[in-house]
C-alpha positions, 0 to 999 in steps of 0.5 A: 856284602856280609857272608851268608853264614856269618851268624851260623852257630858253631859246634865246639869248633867241629866242621859243619860237614860232619856226617850226622851233624844236626841242624842246631836251629832244629835240634839245639840239644844234640847230646845222647844221640847215636851218629848215623852215616847220612851226610857226605862230606865235600870231595875235598875232605874225603880221605885219599887213602884206604881206611880200616873199615869202621874207622872212616869217621875218626878221620874227621874228628879232633875231639873224642869223648869216652864216657863210662857207664855207671853200673848200679849193681856194682855201685850198690854191692861195691863189686867190680863189674864188666865195664861199658863205655860210650864213645862220642864225638864233640857233639855228644853223639855216640859213634862207638860202644865198648864192652869189657870181656873179663872173668869175675876172678880177675875183676875181684882179685886183680881190680884195675890191673886185670887182664881183659878184652875190650870190644868196640863196635859201631852203632850197627853192632859191627866190631871195628876195634879190639883191645887186648890187655894182658895181666901185667904189673905197674910197680916201680919195682917191676920195670920189666913187666909194666902195663901194655895193651894191643890194638887190632883194627879190624879185629885180628889185624894188629896195628899198634900197641900202648906200652907203659915206660918206667919213670920214678916220677911221672906216668909215661907211655908210648904208642907203638906201631905194629912192629913195636916201634915207638912213634909217640909218647904220652906223659902224665902229671906227677899226681893223677888222682884228679881231685876237684879238677881234670888230669891232662896227659900230653901226647908228644913226639918222641923227643918231647919237644912238640905236643900234638894233643892231649888225653884229659881225664875229666873230673866227674864230681865229688859224688861220682868220685866217692861212690863210683869208679867211673871215668870220663876221658876226652881225646884232643888230637889233630883231625888229620892224625892217622886213624890207627893212632887215634884208635891206639889213643882210645885204647890208652884211655882204658889203660889209664 
């Protein structure tokens, strides 16, 4: 006899037991919603280790979307404003919200190299991840002072770093643990302008023999590229990847 769920619609490959996953028959357009804890996944899928508070949901995701909000005032005046981001699951439901803290002087004169702090909160307003980015250089002529950021989960507890590595041809970064030991490598293409197409950064093992995921910078369209500097990213990773590594990859998107 045919399975009862044989014709059940699927949502971009994500499991149906995800908390907050809507019934597609009742709500065919789940985008632009907030995820709220509600449904409990089967016991066989519950984490067997203690996860950092606020990151329990990340343990179930294999796709994380980061959408930068367009600041109308900055677009009109042509000035840099504090960035804001929505972090969503594969169904388009918001799971976190990120706000940049930086001073106007840095935004004006240091532009994308500015030092800043990104505070990532869940939908209840609780801060769950803090990303600290110091003022650094990204020039090939200063290989000893390249980009770096620090990941804290929960705020005040350092769990990892993302550090740029010098390379004359490709953008390369490493994800490090709390002891600054390299655990994964991120390798980008030679051209990262993203004109008329997505740009993929591959997440590899340190010997670069195995690719375990990717971070995609989505092309937002001609109009957005010309009139704004808003970025959108997609993080594709194994669902069982350590949540602190997933948090580091979220931070890596802000570094890009």
